[in-house]
N, C-alpha and C positions, 0 to 999 in steps of 0.2 A: 524710612525703611525700617521694618521690624528687626529686632535683634534677638538672638537666642543664645542660651547658655547650654552647651552640649558636652557631655563627658564622652571621651573617646578612649578606646583601648590603646595601650602603649604602642602596639604594632602599627596601628593606623596613624597615630601621632608621628611616629618615626617616618612613615611613608610620606606624609604631608611635608614634614621638614625636609626630607630628601628631595622631593620634586621642586620645592622652593629653592633649595641650595643649588640644584642643577640648572636653575634658570628657567624652568618650565613656566613659572608664574613669578610676578613681581614681588608678591608678599603672601603671607599666610592667609589673609582675608580673601584675596583674589583666588587663591588655590581652593580654599574651602567653598567659596561661592560657585566657582566653575565646576568643581567636582560634584557638588550637590545638584547643580543644574543638569549635568550630564547623567547623573544617576536617575533623576526624576524623568528625564527624557527617555532613557532606556526602559525604565519601569512602565511608562505609558505605552511605549511601542509593544512591549511584551504583553500587557493587558489586552490591547486591541487585537493582537495576533491570536491570543488564546480564545477570545470571544469569536473571532472569525472561523477558527477551526471547527466549531460546532455549528456554524451557520452555512454549511456547504450543501444543504438540501439532501444529504444522504442519511438522515435519520440518526444523528449523533446522540450521545447520552442525554443531552439536554432535551431532545425531542421525545424520547421514549423511555428514559430511565435506563438503569443498568440492567441488561438482559439477564444477568446472573441473579439479580434480586427479584425479578418478576415471578409471580406465582401463576403463570399461564399454564393451563393443562391442555394446551393445544397439541393434538397428535397429528403431525404432518405425514405420518406413514413411514418415515424413515427410522430404521433401527440399526444398531450395530451389534 
């Protein structure tokens, strides 16, 4: 199994120590491994949801670009 050396902010270090002391995890290694796994899982779900939002067939930004940035001189006859 690969190993990594990571620098963590003091606040995150304190949170990991607290959850281990509260018995949520057996030790720091298990806590860090599980928390990273959960974070990656949530990240992957967020990425797939974001991609699906533009694939709804309604002409999202990915299909046509940002309407505010288009240089279309199409006059639809409506004025305000």
